[in-house]
All heavy atoms as a GROMACS GRO file, in nm:
protein
  613
    1MET      N    1   0.660   3.234   6.182
    1MET     CA    2   0.690   3.116   6.102
    1MET      C    3   0.557   3.072   6.030
    1MET      O    4   0.452   3.064   6.087
    1MET     CB    5   0.747   3.003   6.193
    1MET     CG    6   0.779   2.880   6.119
    1MET     SD    7   0.834   2.738   6.215
    1MET     CE    8   0.946   2.819   6.342
    2SER      N    9   0.574   3.041   5.905
    2SER     CA   10   0.459   3.002   5.826
    2SER      C   11   0.407   2.865   5.865
    2SER      O   12   0.483   2.786   5.925
    2SER     CB   13   0.496   3.008   5.681
    2SER     OG   14   0.582   2.899   5.647
    3ALA      N   15   0.288   2.840   5.826
    3ALA     CA   16   0.223   2.705   5.856
    3ALA      C   17   0.308   2.601   5.785
    3ALA      O   18   0.319   2.486   5.842
    3ALA     CB   19   0.083   2.702   5.811
    4ARG      N   20   0.353   2.634   5.663
    4ARG     CA   21   0.435   2.526   5.589
    4ARG      C   22   0.554   2.488   5.668
    4ARG      O   23   0.596   2.375   5.686
    4ARG     CB   24   0.472   2.582   5.455
    4ARG     CG   25   0.554   2.488   5.370
    4ARG     CD   26   0.577   2.538   5.234
    4ARG     NE   27   0.650   2.450   5.157
    4ARG     CZ   28   0.771   2.483   5.100
    4ARG    NH1   29   0.813   2.608   5.101
    4ARG    NH2   30   0.831   2.392   5.028
    5TRP      N   31   0.636   2.579   5.728
    5TRP     CA   32   0.751   2.562   5.789
    5TRP      C   33   0.728   2.495   5.925
    5TRP      O   34   0.800   2.411   5.974
    5TRP     CB   35   0.835   2.689   5.816
    5TRP     CG   36   0.922   2.717   5.696
    5TRP    CD1   37   0.898   2.811   5.601
    5TRP    CD2   38   1.033   2.643   5.652
    5TRP    NE1   39   0.992   2.808   5.498
    5TRP    CE2   40   1.071   2.702   5.526
    5TRP    CE3   41   1.099   2.531   5.696
    5TRP    CZ2   42   1.188   2.654   5.462
    5TRP    CZ3   43   1.212   2.486   5.624
    5TRP    CH2   44   1.252   2.549   5.505
    6GLN      N   45   0.614   2.524   5.991
    6GLN     CA   46   0.567   2.456   6.114
    6GLN      C   47   0.554   2.306   6.084
    6GLN      O   48   0.596   2.223   6.162
    6GLN     CB   49   0.446   2.520   6.179
    6GLN     CG   50   0.476   2.653   6.230
    6GLN     CD   51   0.340   2.720   6.279
    6GLN    OE1   52   0.232   2.674   6.242
    6GLN    NE2   53   0.354   2.828   6.360
    7LEU      N   54   0.487   2.275   5.975
    7LEU     CA   55   0.462   2.136   5.940
    7LEU      C   56   0.602   2.064   5.911
    7LEU      O   57   0.622   1.953   5.958
    7LEU     CB   58   0.380   2.130   5.811
    7LEU     CG   59   0.346   1.985   5.758
    7LEU    CD1   60   0.273   1.906   5.861
    7LEU    CD2   61   0.268   1.993   5.631
    8ILE      N   62   0.688   2.135   5.829
    8ILE     CA   63   0.813   2.077   5.800
    8ILE      C   64   0.895   2.052   5.937
    8ILE      O   65   0.954   1.936   5.959
    8ILE     CB   66   0.902   2.168   5.712
    8ILE    CG1   67   0.835   2.167   5.571
    8ILE    CG2   68   1.050   2.130   5.706
    8ILE    CD1   69   0.889   2.275   5.486
    9ARG      N   70   0.902   2.139   6.025
    9ARG     CA   71   0.968   2.127   6.153
    9ARG      C   72   0.908   2.009   6.239
    9ARG      O   73   0.975   1.934   6.299
    9ARG     CB   74   0.973   2.256   6.225
    9ARG     CG   75   1.063   2.362   6.158
    9ARG     CD   76   1.059   2.489   6.232
    9ARG     NE   77   1.116   2.487   6.368
    9ARG     CZ   78   1.247   2.500   6.392
    9ARG    NH1   79   1.331   2.531   6.295
    9ARG    NH2   80   1.295   2.494   6.517
   10ALA      N   81   0.776   2.001   6.239
   10ALA     CA   82   0.706   1.896   6.307
   10ALA      C   83   0.742   1.762   6.252
   10ALA      O   84   0.762   1.666   6.327
   10ALA     CB   85   0.555   1.914   6.307
   11LYS      N   86   0.738   1.748   6.119
   11LYS     CA   87   0.778   1.624   6.052
   11LYS      C   88   0.929   1.585   6.087
   11LYS      O   89   0.951   1.469   6.110
   11LYS     CB   90   0.760   1.632   5.900
   11LYS     CG   91   0.622   1.651   5.854
   11LYS     CD   92   0.543   1.515   5.848
   11LYS     CE   93   0.412   1.534   5.783
   11LYS     NZ   94   0.332   1.418   5.797
   12ALA      N   95   1.014   1.686   6.084
   12ALA     CA   96   1.154   1.663   6.112
   12ALA      C   97   1.169   1.614   6.259
   12ALA      O   98   1.249   1.517   6.285
   12ALA     CB   99   1.236   1.789   6.087
   13ALA      N  100   1.096   1.674   6.350
   13ALA     CA  101   1.102   1.628   6.489
   13ALA      C  102   1.054   1.486   6.504
   13ALA      O  103   1.111   1.408   6.584
   13ALA     CB  104   1.019   1.722   6.570
   14ASP      N  105   0.949   1.448   6.427
   14ASP     CA  106   0.898   1.310   6.443
   14ASP      C  107   1.002   1.211   6.382
   14ASP      O  108   1.020   1.106   6.434
   14ASP     CB  109   0.765   1.304   6.357
   14ASP     CG  110   0.703   1.161   6.370
   14ASP    OD1  111   0.687   1.120   6.488
   14ASP    OD2  112   0.679   1.098   6.266
   15VAL      N  113   1.069   1.251   6.270
   15VAL     CA  114   1.173   1.162   6.220
   15VAL      C  115   1.280   1.143   6.318
   15VAL      O  116   1.328   1.035   6.344
   15VAL     CB  117   1.227   1.212   6.081
   15VAL    CG1  118   1.353   1.149   6.039
   15VAL    CG2  119   1.127   1.201   5.970
   16ARG      N  120   1.324   1.256   6.378
   16ARG     CA  121   1.428   1.239   6.486
   16ARG      C  122   1.383   1.156   6.600
   16ARG      O  123   1.460   1.070   6.650
   16ARG     CB  124   1.462   1.380   6.537
   16ARG     CG  125   1.569   1.379   6.652
   16ARG     CD  126   1.604   1.527   6.688
   16ARG     NE  127   1.699   1.580   6.602
   16ARG     CZ  128   1.826   1.550   6.600
   16ARG    NH1  129   1.879   1.466   6.686
   16ARG    NH2  130   1.908   1.616   6.515
   17ARG      N  131   1.261   1.162   6.645
   17ARG     CA  132   1.208   1.080   6.752
   17ARG      C  133   1.207   0.932   6.712
   17ARG      O  134   1.252   0.848   6.782
   17ARG     CB  135   1.064   1.126   6.789
   17ARG     CG  136   0.996   1.050   6.900
   17ARG     CD  137   0.858   1.082   6.920
   17ARG     NE  138   0.780   1.049   6.796
   17ARG     CZ  139   0.741   0.930   6.761
   17ARG    NH1  140   0.778   0.824   6.836
   17ARG    NH2  141   0.677   0.900   6.648
   18ARG      N  142   1.156   0.903   6.591
   18ARG     CA  143   1.148   0.763   6.544
   18ARG      C  144   1.287   0.702   6.524
   18ARG      O  145   1.309   0.590   6.561
   18ARG     CB  146   1.072   0.759   6.413
   18ARG     CG  147   0.924   0.787   6.428
   18ARG     CD  148   0.844   0.789   6.295
   18ARG     NE  149   0.883   0.671   6.212
   18ARG     CZ  150   0.885   0.674   6.082
   18ARG    NH1  151   0.871   0.782   6.012
   18ARG    NH2  152   0.928   0.561   6.013
   19TYR      N  153   1.378   0.784   6.480
   19TYR     CA  154   1.518   0.739   6.463
   19TYR      C  155   1.577   0.707   6.597
   19TYR      O  156   1.643   0.607   6.613
   19TYR     CB  157   1.594   0.840   6.385
   19TYR     CG  158   1.737   0.795   6.347
   19TYR    CD1  159   1.755   0.688   6.272
   19TYR    CD2  160   1.847   0.868   6.393
   19TYR    CE1  161   1.882   0.646   6.230
   19TYR    CE2  162   1.976   0.826   6.361
   19TYR     CZ  163   1.989   0.712   6.277
   19TYR     OH  164   2.119   0.678   6.245
   20GLY      N  165   1.557   0.787   6.694
   20GLY     CA  166   1.603   0.758   6.824
   20GLY      C  167   1.549   0.635   6.888
   20GLY      O  168   1.620   0.551   6.949
   21LEU      N  169   1.418   0.604   6.864
   21LEU     CA  170   1.357   0.481   6.912
   21LEU      C  171   1.416   0.362   6.837
   21LEU      O  172   1.441   0.259   6.898
   21LEU     CB  173   1.205   0.487   6.885
   21LEU     CG  174   1.125   0.586   6.977
   21LEU    CD1  175   0.982   0.593   6.926
   21LEU    CD2  176   1.133   0.544   7.119
   22GLU      N  177   1.445   0.380   6.713
   22GLU     CA  178   1.507   0.273   6.636
   22GLU      C  179   1.648   0.239   6.683
   22GLU      O  180   1.688   0.125   6.693
   22GLU     CB  181   1.515   0.312   6.492
   22GLU     CG  182   1.573   0.209   6.386
   22GLU     CD  183   1.484   0.091   6.366
   22GLU    OE1  184   1.361   0.106   6.385
   22GLU    OE2  185   1.534  -0.013   6.323
   23LEU      N  186   1.723   0.348   6.720
   23LEU     CA  187   1.864   0.324   6.766
   23LEU      C  188   1.872   0.279   6.913
   23LEU      O  189   1.967   0.218   6.949
   23LEU     CB  190   1.945   0.457   6.753
   23LEU     CG  191   1.974   0.510   6.612
   23LEU    CD1  192   2.051   0.638   6.628
   23LEU    CD2  193   2.058   0.404   6.537
   24GLU      N  194   1.766   0.313   6.985
   24GLU     CA  195   1.765   0.291   7.132
   24GLU      C  196   1.874   0.354   7.197
   24GLU      O  197   1.933   0.300   7.298
   24GLU     CB  198   1.756   0.139   7.156
   24GLU     CG  199   1.630   0.071   7.106
   24GLU     CD  200   1.628  -0.079   7.134
   24GLU    OE1  201   1.734  -0.133   7.172
   24GLU    OE2  202   1.526  -0.135   7.115
   25THR      N  203   1.915   0.472   7.153
   25THR     CA  204   2.030   0.552   7.216
   25THR      C  205   2.006   0.698   7.176
   25THR      O  206   1.911   0.732   7.104
   25THR     CB  207   2.157   0.494   7.172
   25THR    OG1  208   2.261   0.564   7.240
   25THR    CG2  209   2.184   0.515   7.023
   26THR      N  210   2.096   0.779   7.219
   26THR     CA  211   2.098   0.922   7.182
   26THR      C  212   2.111   0.936   7.031
   26THR      O  213   2.198   0.870   6.972
   26THR     CB  214   2.209   0.996   7.259
   26THR    OG1  215   2.202   0.965   7.391
   26THR    CG2  216   2.205   1.145   7.238
   27VAL      N  217   2.033   1.025   6.976
   27VAL     CA  218   2.036   1.055   6.835
   27VAL      C  219   2.161   1.137   6.798
   27VAL      O  220   2.177   1.242   6.872
   27VAL     CB  221   1.905   1.129   6.791
   27VAL    CG1  222   1.910   1.162   6.643
   27VAL    CG2  223   1.787   1.044   6.818
   28PRO      N  224   2.240   1.101   6.709
   28PRO     CA  225   2.354   1.176   6.682
   28PRO      C  226   2.330   1.311   6.604
   28PRO      O  227   2.222   1.324   6.551
   28PRO     CB  228   2.436   1.085   6.586
   28PRO     CG  229   2.327   0.997   6.516
   28PRO     CD  230   2.232   0.984   6.625
   29TRP      N  231   2.417   1.407   6.610
   29TRP     CA  232   2.405   1.530   6.545
   29TRP      C  233   2.539   1.556   6.471
   29TRP      O  234   2.638   1.544   6.540
   29TRP     CB  235   2.370   1.646   6.637
   29TRP     CG  236   2.345   1.772   6.559
   29TRP    CD1  237   2.436   1.874   6.538
   29TRP    CD2  238   2.228   1.810   6.484
   29TRP    NE1  239   2.375   1.964   6.459
   29TRP    CE2  240   2.250   1.928   6.427
   29TRP    CE3  241   2.107   1.742   6.464
   29TRP    CZ2  242   2.156   1.995   6.346
   29TRP    CZ3  243   2.009   1.800   6.392
   29TRP    CH2  244   2.043   1.927   6.337
   30PRO      N  245   2.541   1.582   6.347
   30PRO     CA  246   2.426   1.591   6.257
   30PRO      C  247   2.364   1.461   6.226
   30PRO      O  248   2.431   1.348   6.237
   30PRO     CB  249   2.481   1.658   6.130
   30PRO     CG  250   2.637   1.617   6.135
   30PRO     CD  251   2.670   1.605   6.279
   31LEU      N  252   2.237   1.459   6.179
   31LEU     CA  253   2.171   1.337   6.148
   31LEU      C  254   2.232   1.269   6.019
   31LEU      O  255   2.262   1.338   5.928
   31LEU     CB  256   2.027   1.361   6.117
   31LEU     CG  257   1.940   1.401   6.240
   31LEU    CD1  258   1.793   1.444   6.191
   31LEU    CD2  259   1.933   1.288   6.347
   32PRO      N  260   2.249   1.140   6.028
   32PRO     CA  261   2.304   1.068   5.913
   32PRO      C  262   2.178   1.030   5.815
   32PRO      O  263   2.106   0.936   5.833
   32PRO     CB  264   2.365   0.939   5.972
   32PRO     CG  265   2.283   0.915   6.101
   32PRO     CD  266   2.241   1.055   6.143
   33VAL      N  267   2.165   1.110   5.714
   33VAL     CA  268   2.050   1.094   5.621
   33VAL      C  269   2.047   0.959   5.556
   33VAL      O  270   1.940   0.897   5.546
   33VAL     CB  271   2.053   1.207   5.517
   33VAL    CG1  272   1.947   1.190   5.414
   33VAL    CG2  273   2.036   1.350   5.588
   34ASN      N  274   2.166   0.910   5.520
   34ASN     CA  275   2.164   0.778   5.455
   34ASN      C  276   2.113   0.668   5.549
   34ASN      O  277   2.032   0.580   5.506
   34ASN     CB  278   2.310   0.738   5.409
   34ASN     CG  279   2.355   0.831   5.292
   34ASN    OD1  280   2.272   0.891   5.225
   34ASN    ND2  281   2.482   0.826   5.271
   35ASP      N  282   2.155   0.674   5.673
   35ASP     CA  283   2.108   0.568   5.768
   35ASP      C  284   1.961   0.588   5.794
   35ASP      O  285   1.889   0.484   5.807
   35ASP     CB  286   2.188   0.577   5.896
   35ASP     CG  287   2.169   0.457   5.978
   35ASP    OD1  288   2.159   0.340   5.930
   35ASP    OD2  289   2.162   0.470   6.108
   36ILE      N  290   1.913   0.706   5.812
   36ILE     CA  291   1.763   0.736   5.836
   36ILE      C  292   1.684   0.678   5.714
   36ILE      O  293   1.580   0.617   5.734
   36ILE     CB  294   1.741   0.882   5.859
   36ILE    CG1  295   1.797   0.916   5.995
   36ILE    CG2  296   1.592   0.918   5.849
   36ILE    CD1  297   1.795   1.069   6.024
   37ALA      N  298   1.732   0.718   5.592
   37ALA     CA  299   1.662   0.668   5.476
   37ALA      C  300   1.653   0.513   5.474
   37ALA      O  301   1.538   0.458   5.445
   37ALA     CB  302   1.733   0.718   5.343
   38ASP      N  303   1.759   0.446   5.507
   38ASP     CA  304   1.759   0.301   5.504
   38ASP      C  305   1.677   0.249   5.622
   38ASP      O  306   1.589   0.163   5.599
   38ASP     CB  307   1.905   0.252   5.515
   38ASP     CG  308   1.919   0.101   5.514
   38ASP    OD1  309   1.850   0.043   5.433
   38ASP    OD2  310   1.998   0.044   5.592
   39ARG      N  311   1.700   0.290   5.742
   39ARG     CA  312   1.633   0.229   5.859
   39ARG      C  313   1.483   0.255   5.870
   39ARG      O  314   1.402   0.168   5.899
   39ARG     CB  315   1.695   0.286   5.992
   39ARG     CG  316   1.824   0.220   6.029
   39ARG     CD  317   1.875   0.283   6.154
   39ARG     NE  318   2.008   0.242   6.185
   39ARG     CZ  319   2.043   0.155   6.280
   39ARG    NH1  320   1.946   0.092   6.345
   39ARG    NH2  321   2.164   0.121   6.308
   40LEU      N  322   1.445   0.382   5.850
   40LEU     CA  323   1.305   0.420   5.863
   40LEU      C  324   1.221   0.406   5.744
   40LEU      O  325   1.100   0.383   5.753
   40LEU     CB  326   1.296   0.564   5.918
   40LEU     CG  327   1.363   0.602   6.046
   40LEU    CD1  328   1.332   0.743   6.087
   40LEU    CD2  329   1.314   0.498   6.155
   41TYR      N  330   1.278   0.423   5.624
   41TYR     CA  331   1.201   0.422   5.500
   41TYR      C  332   1.238   0.311   5.400
   41TYR      O  333   1.175   0.304   5.292
   41TYR     CB  334   1.209   0.564   5.434
   41TYR     CG  335   1.165   0.678   5.524
   41TYR    CD1  336   1.253   0.750   5.601
   41TYR    CD2  337   1.024   0.689   5.550
   41TYR    CE1  338   1.207   0.850   5.687
   41TYR    CE2  339   0.981   0.791   5.641
   41TYR     CZ  340   1.073   0.864   5.706
   41TYR     OH  341   1.033   0.965   5.790
   42LEU      N  342   1.338   0.229   5.437
   42LEU     CA  343   1.394   0.128   5.342
   42LEU      C  344   1.426   0.187   5.208
   42LEU      O  345   1.396   0.128   5.104
   42LEU     CB  346   1.287   0.016   5.333
   42LEU     CG  347   1.246  -0.046   5.466
   42LEU    CD1  348   1.137  -0.150   5.437
   42LEU    CD2  349   1.372  -0.116   5.533
   43LEU      N  350   1.494   0.301   5.206
   43LEU     CA  351   1.534   0.364   5.084
   43LEU      C  352   1.691   0.364   5.082
   43LEU      O  353   1.759   0.374   5.178
   43LEU     CB  354   1.482   0.510   5.080
   43LEU     CG  355   1.331   0.530   5.074
   43LEU    CD1  356   1.297   0.681   5.092
   43LEU    CD2  357   1.274   0.479   4.946
   44SER      N  358   1.738   0.370   4.951
   44SER     CA  359   1.880   0.383   4.939
   44SER      C  360   1.906   0.519   4.879
   44SER      O  361   1.848   0.565   4.781
   44SER     CB  362   1.919   0.280   4.834
   44SER     OG  363   2.053   0.295   4.793
   45ALA      N  364   2.007   0.590   4.940
   45ALA     CA  365   2.046   0.725   4.892
   45ALA      C  366   2.180   0.717   4.822
   45ALA      O  367   2.262   0.650   4.869
   45ALA     CB  368   2.044   0.822   5.013
   46PHE      N  369   2.190   0.790   4.711
   46PHE     CA  370   2.313   0.799   4.638
   46PHE      C  371   2.328   0.923   4.557
   46PHE      O  372   2.227   0.987   4.532
   46PHE     CB  373   2.323   0.674   4.540
   46PHE     CG  374   2.220   0.671   4.433
   46PHE    CD1  375   2.256   0.725   4.310
   46PHE    CD2  376   2.094   0.622   4.465
   46PHE    CE1  377   2.158   0.723   4.212
   46PHE    CE2  378   2.001   0.620   4.355
   46PHE     CZ  379   2.029   0.672   4.230
   47GLU      N  380   2.457   0.957   4.523
   47GLU     CA  381   2.484   1.079   4.440
   47GLU      C  382   2.451   1.056   4.294
   47GLU      O  383   2.484   0.942   4.247
   47GLU     CB  384   2.622   1.124   4.463
   47GLU     CG  385   2.654   1.171   4.605
   47GLU     CD  386   2.784   1.233   4.612
   47GLU    OE1  387   2.875   1.216   4.520
   47GLU    OE2  388   2.814   1.290   4.717
   48ASP      N  389   2.390   1.147   4.230
   48ASP     CA  390   2.365   1.132   4.084
   48ASP      C  391   2.387   1.268   4.010
   48ASP      O  392   2.318   1.362   4.033
   48ASP     CB  393   2.210   1.095   4.065
   48ASP     CG  394   2.180   1.062   3.927
   48ASP    OD1  395   2.261   1.088   3.830
   48ASP    OD2  396   2.071   1.009   3.898
   49ALA      N  397   2.494   1.267   3.936
   49ALA     CA  398   2.530   1.387   3.857
   49ALA      C  399   2.431   1.433   3.754
   49ALA      O  400   2.440   1.540   3.689
   49ALA     CB  401   2.669   1.370   3.799
   50GLN      N  402   2.333   1.347   3.724
   50GLN     CA  403   2.242   1.368   3.618
   50GLN      C  404   2.117   1.444   3.665
   50GLN      O  405   2.024   1.477   3.585
   50GLN     CB  406   2.188   1.238   3.563
   50GLN     CG  407   2.299   1.150   3.502
   50GLN     CD  408   2.374   1.228   3.387
   50GLN    OE1  409   2.312   1.283   3.300
   50GLN    NE2  410   2.507   1.221   3.401
   51LEU      N  411   2.112   1.491   3.791
   51LEU     CA  412   1.998   1.570   3.841
   51LEU      C  413   2.000   1.707   3.768
   51LEU      O  414   2.108   1.761   3.736
   51LEU     CB  415   2.012   1.597   3.992
   51LEU     CG  416   1.975   1.480   4.079
   51LEU    CD1  417   2.007   1.514   4.225
   51LEU    CD2  418   1.828   1.451   4.066
   52GLN      N  419   1.872   1.753   3.736
   52GLN     CA  420   1.860   1.881   3.666
   52GLN      C  421   1.917   1.997   3.756
   52GLN      O  422   1.919   1.988   3.881
   52GLN     CB  423   1.720   1.902   3.634
   52GLN     CG  424   1.659   1.809   3.533
   52GLN     CD  425   1.511   1.836   3.506
   52GLN    OE1  426   1.451   1.914   3.568
   52GLN    NE2  427   1.457   1.773   3.396
   53ALA      N  428   1.953   2.100   3.692
   53ALA     CA  429   2.002   2.220   3.761
   53ALA      C  430   1.899   2.271   3.864
   53ALA      O  431   1.782   2.265   3.831
   53ALA     CB  432   2.034   2.333   3.660
   54GLY      N  433   1.931   2.305   3.986
   54GLY     CA  434   1.848   2.348   4.086
   54GLY      C  435   1.785   2.244   4.162
   54GLY      O  436   1.699   2.271   4.258
   55ILE      N  437   1.795   2.117   4.130
   55ILE     CA  438   1.744   2.002   4.208
   55ILE      C  439   1.852   1.947   4.295
   55ILE      O  440   1.951   1.900   4.241
   55ILE     CB  441   1.687   1.896   4.109
   55ILE    CG1  442   1.581   1.958   4.010
   55ILE    CG2  443   1.624   1.784   4.191
   55ILE    CD1  444   1.455   2.006   4.082
   56ASN      N  445   1.838   1.946   4.418
   56ASN     CA  446   1.936   1.896   4.514
   56ASN      C  447   1.909   1.747   4.548
   56ASN      O  448   2.000   1.676   4.587
   56ASN     CB  449   1.945   1.971   4.635
   56ASN     CG  450   2.000   2.110   4.612
   56ASN    OD1  451   2.085   2.118   4.530
   56ASN    ND2  452   1.955   2.210   4.689
   57GLY      N  453   1.784   1.702   4.536
   57GLY     CA  454   1.752   1.561   4.566
   57GLY      C  455   1.621   1.528   4.498
   57GLY      O  456   1.536   1.605   4.477
   58GLU      N  457   1.606   1.390   4.474
   58GLU     CA  458   1.476   1.344   4.418
   58GLU      C  459   1.443   1.206   4.473
   58GLU      O  460   1.532   1.116   4.475
   58GLU     CB  461   1.490   1.336   4.268
   58GLU     CG  462   1.372   1.290   4.197
   58GLU     CD  463   1.393   1.278   4.049
   58GLU    OE1  464   1.448   1.179   4.008
   58GLU    OE2  465   1.349   1.378   3.985
   59LEU      N  466   1.321   1.190   4.522
   59LEU     CA  467   1.278   1.065   4.570
   59LEU      C  468   1.210   0.985   4.467
   59LEU      O  469   1.127   1.040   4.382
   59LEU     CB  470   1.177   1.085   4.682
   59LEU     CG  471   1.096   0.963   4.730
   59LEU    CD1  472   1.184   0.861   4.797
   59LEU    CD2  473   0.984   1.005   4.822
   60ASN      N  474   1.244   0.857   4.439
   60ASN     CA  475   1.181   0.776   4.356
   60ASN      C  476   1.120   0.656   4.438
   60ASN      O  477   1.197   0.560   4.469
   60ASN     CB  478   1.270   0.718   4.239
   60ASN     CG  479   1.200   0.637   4.144
   60ASN    OD1  480   1.113   0.559   4.171
   60ASN    ND2  481   1.236   0.653   4.016
   61SER      N  482   0.998   0.663   4.473
   61SER     CA  483   0.937   0.562   4.563
   61SER      C  484   0.922   0.428   4.496
   61SER      O  485   0.929   0.325   4.568
   61SER     CB  486   0.804   0.615   4.620
   61SER     OG  487   0.712   0.635   4.522
   62ARG      N  488   0.908   0.422   4.367
   62ARG     CA  489   0.893   0.298   4.290
   62ARG      C  490   1.026   0.218   4.303
   62ARG      O  491   1.028   0.099   4.315
   62ARG     CB  492   0.859   0.317   4.151
   62ARG     CG  493   0.713   0.354   4.139
   62ARG     CD  494   0.673   0.360   3.992
   62ARG     NE  495   0.532   0.385   3.983
   62ARG     CZ  496   0.467   0.384   3.867
   62ARG    NH1  497   0.538   0.362   3.751
   62ARG    NH2  498   0.341   0.409   3.862
   63GLN      N  499   1.139   0.286   4.281
   63GLN     CA  500   1.269   0.227   4.288
   63GLN      C  501   1.330   0.220   4.434
   63GLN      O  502   1.424   0.145   4.460
   63GLN     CB  503   1.364   0.306   4.204
   63GLN     CG  504   1.340   0.298   4.061
   63GLN     CD  505   1.441   0.372   3.976
   63GLN    OE1  506   1.523   0.445   4.026
   63GLN    NE2  507   1.443   0.346   3.844
   64GLY      N  508   1.270   0.288   4.520
   64GLY     CA  509   1.317   0.293   4.659
   64GLY      C  510   1.451   0.360   4.676
   64GLY      O  511   1.534   0.323   4.750
   65THR      N  512   1.459   0.476   4.599
   65THR     CA  513   1.588   0.548   4.608
   65THR      C  514   1.571   0.696   4.626
   65THR      O  515   1.462   0.756   4.602
   65THR     CB  516   1.668   0.531   4.469
   65THR    OG1  517   1.578   0.589   4.367
   65THR    CG2  518   1.700   0.389   4.445
   66ILE      N  519   1.674   0.759   4.669
   66ILE     CA  520   1.680   0.906   4.681
   66ILE      C  521   1.813   0.949   4.616
   66ILE      O  522   1.923   0.907   4.651
   66ILE     CB  523   1.689   0.954   4.832
   66ILE    CG1  524   1.564   0.911   4.905
   66ILE    CG2  525   1.701   1.107   4.836
   66ILE    CD1  526   1.570   0.938   5.050
   67ARG      N  527   1.798   1.022   4.504
   67ARG     CA  528   1.917   1.068   4.432
   67ARG      C  529   1.954   1.211   4.488
   67ARG      O  530   1.864   1.287   4.516
   67ARG     CB  531   1.884   1.089   4.283
   67ARG     CG  532   1.849   0.961   4.214
   67ARG     CD  533   1.831   0.968   4.065
   67ARG     NE  534   1.747   1.079   4.027
   67ARG     CZ  535   1.761   1.147   3.910
   67ARG    NH1  536   1.843   1.115   3.814
   67ARG    NH2  537   1.670   1.243   3.880
   68LEU      N  538   2.078   1.226   4.515
   68LEU     CA  539   2.131   1.353   4.567
   68LEU      C  540   2.236   1.415   4.478
   68LEU      O  541   2.306   1.346   4.407
   68LEU     CB  542   2.194   1.323   4.710
   68LEU     CG  543   2.113   1.260   4.812
   68LEU    CD1  544   2.206   1.217   4.930
   68LEU    CD2  545   2.004   1.357   4.856
   69ARG      N  546   2.242   1.547   4.483
   69ARG     CA  547   2.334   1.622   4.400
   69ARG      C  548   2.469   1.583   4.455
   69ARG      O  549   2.500   1.582   4.570
   69ARG     CB  550   2.319   1.767   4.412
   69ARG     CG  551   2.429   1.845   4.340
   69ARG     CD  552   2.387   1.982   4.296
   69ARG     NE  553   2.257   1.998   4.231
   69ARG     CZ  554   2.227   1.957   4.105
   69ARG    NH1  555   2.328   1.906   4.034
   69ARG    NH2  556   2.116   1.977   4.056
   70PRO      N  557   2.570   1.545   4.363
   70PRO     CA  558   2.703   1.515   4.412
   70PRO      C  559   2.764   1.621   4.492
   70PRO      O  560   2.752   1.747   4.468
   70PRO     CB  561   2.779   1.496   4.279
   70PRO     CG  562   2.677   1.456   4.177
   70PRO     CD  563   2.558   1.535   4.224
   71GLY      N  564   2.839   1.586   4.591
   71GLY     CA  565   2.906   1.673   4.684
   71GLY      C  566   2.820   1.727   4.791
   71GLY      O  567   2.876   1.804   4.881
   72MET      N  568   2.694   1.702   4.796
   72MET     CA  569   2.608   1.751   4.902
   72MET      C  570   2.643   1.677   5.026
   72MET      O  571   2.676   1.564   5.029
   72MET     CB  572   2.453   1.730   4.874
   72MET     CG  573   2.401   1.826   4.782
   72MET     SD  574   2.219   1.800   4.766
   72MET     CE  575   2.168   1.797   4.937
   73ARG      N  576   2.639   1.749   5.139
   73ARG     CA  577   2.656   1.682   5.266
   73ARG      C  578   2.529   1.590   5.294
   73ARG      O  579   2.416   1.632   5.266
   73ARG     CB  580   2.665   1.784   5.379
   73ARG     CG  581   2.792   1.863   5.374
   73ARG     CD  582   2.807   1.957   5.492
   73ARG     NE  583   2.736   1.899   5.608
   73ARG     CZ  584   2.703   1.977   5.712
   73ARG    NH1  585   2.735   2.100   5.716
   73ARG    NH2  586   2.646   1.928   5.813
   74THR      N  587   2.556   1.472   5.336
   74THR     CA  588   2.443   1.387   5.359
   74THR      C  589   2.395   1.387   5.510
   74THR      O  590   2.306   1.317   5.554
   74THR     CB  591   2.470   1.240   5.320
   74THR    OG1  592   2.587   1.196   5.392
   74THR    CG2  593   2.491   1.230   5.170
   75GLU      N  594   2.456   1.476   5.594
   75GLU     CA  595   2.415   1.494   5.729
   75GLU      C  596   2.346   1.631   5.736
   75GLU      O  597   2.406   1.728   5.686
   75GLU     CB  598   2.539   1.486   5.824
   75GLU     CG  599   2.617   1.360   5.826
   75GLU     CD  600   2.721   1.356   5.718
   75GLU    OE1  601   2.760   1.464   5.663
   75GLU    OE2  602   2.769   1.249   5.685
   76ARG      N  603   2.241   1.640   5.808
   76ARG     CA  604   2.171   1.767   5.826
   76ARG      C  605   2.116   1.771   5.964
   76ARG      O  606   2.074   1.678   6.022
   76ARG     CB  607   2.056   1.785   5.728
   76ARG     CG  608   2.111   1.793   5.584
   76ARG     CD  609   2.161   1.935   5.553
   76ARG     NE  610   2.200   1.943   5.420
   76ARG     CZ  611   2.310   1.995   5.382
   76ARG    NH1  612   2.391   2.050   5.462
   76ARG    NH2  613   2.346   2.000   5.256
   0.00000   0.00000   0.00000
């Protein structure tokens, strides 16, 4: 596994751990991305048909939003 994927997996594990602490219960599977975005990062996630081809999601930290390609599953 590449160093990049190791970092991604470590970050994902940290998000799962933090989310579990926030819920004070067992973390659900699949993860509810919308709830994690809201609870941990104070971000709002929504579908946006205007995303460019090949882009599945985009973070806008100034607006506090995450745009997602329509029809994407929000649980991962």
